[in-house]
C-alpha positions in Angstrom: 60.9 -16.5 10.0 60.4 -13.8 7.4 62.2 -10.5 6.6 59.7 -7.9 5.3 61.1 -5.4 2.9 59.0 -2.4 1.8 60.0 0.1 -0.9 58.2 3.2 0.5 59.0 6.1 -1.9 61.3 7.1 -4.7 62.8 10.6 -4.4 64.3 12.6 -7.3 67.4 14.7 -6.7 69.1 17.6 -8.3 71.1 15.1 -10.5 67.9 13.5 -11.9 68.0 14.3 -15.6 64.5 13.2 -16.5 61.8 13.7 -13.9 58.5 14.0 -15.9 56.5 10.8 -15.9 59.2 8.2 -17.0 58.8 4.6 -16.0 61.1 2.9 -13.6 61.5 -0.6 -12.3 63.3 -1.4 -9.0 65.0 -4.8 -8.8 66.7 -5.7 -5.6 68.2 -8.8 -4.0 69.3 -9.9 -0.5 72.5 -12.0 -0.2 70.9 -14.7 1.9 69.6 -17.9 0.5 66.1 -19.2 1.0 66.0 -22.2 3.4 66.7 -25.4 1.4 67.8 -23.4 -1.7 70.9 -21.8 -3.0 71.5 -18.3 -4.2 70.3 -14.8 -3.3 66.6 -14.0 -3.0 65.4 -11.5 -5.6 62.3 -9.3 -6.1 61.1 -6.8 -8.7 58.7 -4.0 -8.0 55.8 -3.0 -10.1 56.4 -0.3 -12.7 56.6 3.1 -11.1 55.7 6.4 -12.9 58.3 8.7 -11.3 57.3 12.3 -10.8 59.4 15.2 -9.5 59.8 15.0 -5.7 58.5 12.0 -3.8 56.7 9.2 -5.7 54.9 6.6 -3.4 55.6 2.9 -4.3 54.5 0.9 -1.2 55.8 -2.4 -2.7 56.2 -5.1 0.1 57.9 -8.5 -0.2 58.8 -11.3 2.2 62.1 -13.1 2.3 62.4 -16.3 4.3 65.3 -17.2 6.5 66.1 -19.7 9.3 66.3 -17.7 12.5 67.3 -20.8 14.6 70.6 -21.1 12.7 73.6 -20.4 14.9 75.4 -18.5 12.1 72.4 -16.3 11.3 73.5 -13.5 13.6 76.9 -13.3 11.9 75.2 -13.4 8.4 73.0 -10.4 9.3 76.1 -8.4 10.2 77.2 -8.8 6.5 73.7 -8.8 5.0 72.7 -6.0 2.6 70.0 -5.2 0.1 71.3 -4.4 -3.4 68.9 -2.2 -5.3 69.1 -1.6 -9.1 66.9 0.9 -10.9 65.9 0.3 -14.5 64.2 2.6 -17.0 61.7 0.7 -19.0 61.6 1.0 -22.8 58.7 1.2 -25.2 59.1 -2.4 -26.3 60.6 -4.3 -23.4 60.4 -7.6 -25.2 62.9 -6.5 -27.8 64.7 -3.5 -26.3 64.9 -4.6 -22.7 65.2 -2.3 -19.7 68.1 0.2 -19.3 69.9 0.2 -16.0 70.2 3.7 -14.6 72.0 3.1 -11.3 72.3 1.0 -8.2 72.8 1.3 -4.4 73.1 -0.7 -1.2 71.4 -0.8 2.2 73.1 -2.6 5.1 71.0 -4.7 7.6 73.4 -5.1 10.5 71.1 -3.0 12.8 68.5 -5.7 12.6 70.6 -7.6 15.0 69.3 -5.5 17.9 66.3 -3.8 16.3 63.1 -5.0 14.8 63.0 -2.5 11.9 65.4 -0.3 9.9 64.4 2.6 7.5 66.9 4.3 5.2 67.0 6.3 2.0 69.3 4.4 -0.4 71.1 6.6 -2.9 71.0 5.3 -6.4 74.2 6.2 -8.3 75.6 5.7 -11.7 79.2 4.5 -12.2 81.6 7.4 -11.6 78.8 9.8 -11.0 79.2 12.7 -8.6 75.9 12.3 -6.8 72.8 10.1 -6.6 70.3 10.4 -9.4 67.6 8.9 -7.2 67.0 8.0 -3.6 64.9 5.0 -2.7 63.3 4.9 0.8 63.3 1.3 2.1 62.0 -0.2 5.3 63.2 -3.7 6.5 61.3 -5.4 9.4 61.6 -8.4 11.6 59.1 -9.9 14.0 61.7 -9.4 16.7 65.4 -8.6 16.8 67.9 -11.4 16.4 69.4 -10.7 19.8 67.6 -9.4 22.9 64.6 -7.1 22.8 64.1 -3.9 20.8 64.4 -1.2 23.6 64.6 2.4 22.5 64.1 5.6 24.4 61.2 7.8 23.5 59.9 11.1 24.7 56.7 11.5 26.8 54.7 14.7 26.9 52.9 15.5 30.2 49.7 17.6 30.4 49.1 19.4 33.7 45.5 20.1 34.5 44.2 23.0 36.6 43.2 22.0 40.1 40.3 24.4 40.3 37.8 22.3 38.3 34.9 24.6 39.4 36.2 27.3 37.2 35.5 25.4 34.1 32.0 25.7 32.6 29.8 22.6 32.8 27.9 21.3 29.8 25.8 19.0 31.9 22.1 19.7 32.1 20.8 21.2 35.4 19.3 18.7 37.9 15.6 18.6 38.3 14.0 20.9 41.0 12.6 18.5 43.6 10.8 21.3 45.5 8.5 22.2 42.6 5.0 20.6 42.9 4.4 17.8 40.5 1.2 17.9 38.5 -0.9 14.7 39.3 -1.8 12.4 36.5 -5.1 10.5 36.3 -5.7 7.1 34.7 -9.2 6.9 33.2 -11.0 3.6 32.7 -12.7 2.9 29.4 -16.2 3.3 31.0 -15.4 6.7 32.6 -15.9 10.1 31.2 -14.2 13.3 32.1 -15.9 15.6 34.4 -17.1 18.8 32.9 -16.8 22.2 34.5 -14.6 25.3 34.9 -11.7 25.8 37.2 -13.7 26.3 40.4 -16.8 24.4 39.5 -17.6 20.7 39.8 -19.6 18.9 37.1 -21.5 15.7 37.0 -20.5 12.6 35.2 -22.9 10.9 33.0 -22.9 7.1 32.7 -22.2 5.8 29.2 -24.5 3.1 28.0 -22.7 0.1 26.4 -24.2 -2.8 24.8 -23.0 -6.4 25.2 -23.2 -9.1 22.6 -25.3 -11.2 25.0 -28.1 -8.6 25.3 -31.3 -9.7 23.6 -33.0 -7.3 21.3 -36.8 -7.3 21.2 -38.2 -9.4 18.4 -35.3 -11.9 18.0 -36.2 -15.5 17.8 -33.5 -18.0 18.9 -34.9 -20.8 16.8 -34.9 -18.8 13.6 -31.4 -17.5 14.2 -30.1 -21.0 14.7 -31.7 -22.1 11.4 -30.0 -19.2 9.6 -26.6 -20.1 11.0 -27.0 -23.7 10.0 -28.0 -22.7 6.5 -24.9 -20.4 6.2 -22.6 -23.2 7.4 -24.1 -25.8 5.1 -21.8 -26.4 2.0 -23.3 -25.4 -1.3 -23.4 -27.8 -4.1 -22.0 -26.7 -7.5 -22.7 -28.3 -10.7 -19.5 -29.6 -12.5 -18.4 -27.4 -15.4 -17.0 -28.9 -18.5 -14.0 -27.0 -19.7 -13.9 -26.2 -23.4 -10.8 -27.5 -25.1 -8.2 -24.7 -25.6 -7.2 -23.9 -29.1 -3.8 -25.4 -29.8 -1.2 -22.9 -31.0 1.8 -24.0 -33.0 5.0 -24.0 -30.9 7.6 -21.5 -32.0 10.6 -23.1 -33.4 13.8 -22.2 -31.4 16.2 -19.9 -33.2 19.4 -21.4 -34.4 22.4 -20.1 -32.4 24.4 -17.5 -34.2 27.8 -19.0 -35.1 30.9 -17.5 -33.3 33.6 -15.7 -35.2 36.6 -17.7 -36.3 39.1 -18.3 -33.6 36.6 -17.9 -30.8 34.9 -20.7 -28.8 32.2 -20.7 -26.2 34.8 -21.4 -23.5 36.4 -18.1 -24.5 33.1 -16.3 -24.1 32.6 -17.9 -20.7 36.2 -16.9 -19.6 37.6 -14.3 -21.9 40.4 -13.4 -19.5 42.0 -16.8 -19.0 45.8 -16.3 -18.9 46.5 -18.5 -21.9 44.7 -15.9 -24.2 47.4 -13.3 -23.3 49.6 -12.7 -26.3 51.0 -9.3 -25.4 54.1 -8.8 -23.4 52.9 -5.5 -21.9 49.5 -7.0 -21.1 51.2 -9.9 -19.2 53.4 -7.4 -17.3 50.3 -5.4 -16.2 48.6 -8.7 -15.2 51.6 -9.8 -13.1 51.6 -6.4 -11.3 47.9 -6.7 -10.6 48.3 -10.2 -9.3 51.2 -9.2 -7.1 49.0 -6.5 -5.5 46.2 -9.1 -4.9 48.7 -11.6 -3.5 50.0 -9.1 -0.9 46.4 -8.5 0.3 45.1 -12.1 0.2 47.4 -14.8 -1.1 45.6 -17.8 -2.6 46.8 -20.9 -4.6 44.7 -19.8 -7.6 46.3 -16.4 -7.8 49.8 -17.8 -7.3 49.2 -20.4 -10.1 47.9 -17.7 -12.5 51.0 -15.5 -11.8 53.4 -18.4 -12.4 51.8 -19.2 -15.7 51.9 -15.5 -16.8 55.6 -15.3 -15.9 56.3 -18.6 -17.8 54.6 -17.2 -20.9 56.8 -14.1 -20.7 59.9 -16.2 -20.3 58.9 -18.2 -23.4 58.4 -15.1 -25.4 61.8 -13.7 -24.4 63.4 -17.0 -25.3 61.7 -17.0 -28.7 63.1 -13.5 -29.4 66.6 -14.4 -28.2 66.7 -17.6 -30.3 65.5 -15.7 -33.4 62.3 -17.7 -33.5 60.1 -14.6 -33.4 61.1 -11.4 -35.2 59.9 -7.8 -34.6 57.5 -7.9 -37.5 56.1 -11.3 -36.4 55.3 -9.9 -32.9 53.6 -6.9 -34.4 51.5 -9.2 -36.6 50.6 -11.2 -33.5 49.5 -8.0 -31.8 47.3 -7.0 -34.7 45.6 -10.4 -34.9 45.1 -10.5 -31.1 43.6 -7.1 -31.0 41.1 -7.9 -33.8 40.1 -11.2 -32.3 39.7 -9.8 -28.7 37.6 -6.9 -30.1 35.2 -9.4 -31.6 35.3 -11.5 -28.4 34.4 -8.4 -26.3 31.3 -8.0 -28.5 30.3 -11.6 -28.1 30.7 -11.4 -24.3 28.5 -8.4 -24.1 25.7 -9.8 -26.3 25.6 -13.4 -25.0 26.2 -12.8 -21.3 24.7 -9.4 -20.7 25.0 -7.8 -17.3 26.5 -11.0 -15.9 29.6 -10.6 -18.1 30.2 -6.9 -17.6 33.2 -7.3 -15.3 34.9 -9.7 -17.7 34.0 -7.3 -20.6 35.6 -4.3 -18.8 38.8 -6.3 -18.1 39.0 -7.5 -21.7 38.6 -3.9 -22.9 41.5 -2.8 -20.6 43.7 -5.5 -22.1 42.8 -4.4 -25.6 43.8 -0.8 -24.7 47.2 -2.0 -23.4 47.8 -3.9 -26.7 46.9 -0.9 -28.8 49.3 1.3 -26.9 52.0 -1.2 -27.2 51.4 -1.6 -31.0 51.4 2.2 -31.6 54.6 2.6 -29.5 56.3 -0.2 -31.5 55.3 1.3 -34.8 56.5 4.7 -33.8 59.8 3.5 -32.4 60.7 1.2 -35.3 62.5 -2.1 -35.4 65.5 -2.4 -33.1 69.0 -2.6 -34.6 70.8 -6.0 -34.6 73.6 -4.7 -32.4 71.1 -3.8 -29.6 
């Protein structure tokens, strides 16, 4: 069975120090292992731009568990969702995310109910009040024990017994006593009778000619001869076509060479995941893939997401192991922006309208990389102690 967890909204409070458009990540885990695996199940929401008041999130995730287990009812009595809120930095690859607080939501009510909704307060250590409140909804297909029976109010509407007092919008019935005007069907050979209201006119016969009537002066033999002459095939003399003047065939133009670092496979698929060199572009791609997987999960989308996450992990490991410095990453961004800009031009010229969707997606990735580069240059290199 699955436990569905939806982060509905994020609410700011009076203790929220920064409410204008800062970026937030919500990471939560459930202290129940996946069947056949060990450890808690975890999930990270997409990046949320928190505004003052309520900010919609609508991030949904499924957590598998074994309902048939005898100890599952006791586990749900102790089960909880631990939520941690992180504020994202300009260069997540080097600066990381800063934790701003955490909270917990208990799931014991799912023992007898199919869904539970709560606003989880997110607090800092030794803080007086919550800095944020996260609205979370947990759902099961059915309660673990019994049925989900809850009382609810019913409103009754009493109608007036005198229905004749209400105006009717129905059209009035036809008056059967009124005399109906007779209708007449006229044949093709008849003509209308002429005359006034009280007078009677005379009808005149209409003369019609039939195809079989003989006209004076027609000769059957001569007409038969003319028909045979019209049906006799005419003989045409064969025409000898003049030889067409031969024109020299135009020589095919030599294909224009591609810029360095770009191949035709890149033009055919400019958005393949292995071309992603930006940490922020990978993050945006993972968030977009998560949204598509929630609507219609497919093996291709799942594989693409796994590869994107693997590339991010490799980049983080390279930074932690001192294999890639801050300046190395900025140089990589500059080279990738230059190459992808040339690739966007090739896609538009070589594929035309057929490649417009790929071209727009590539331009969006270039914009993300330019923003990441400008933020990194403005923020400067991180200190070694960070």
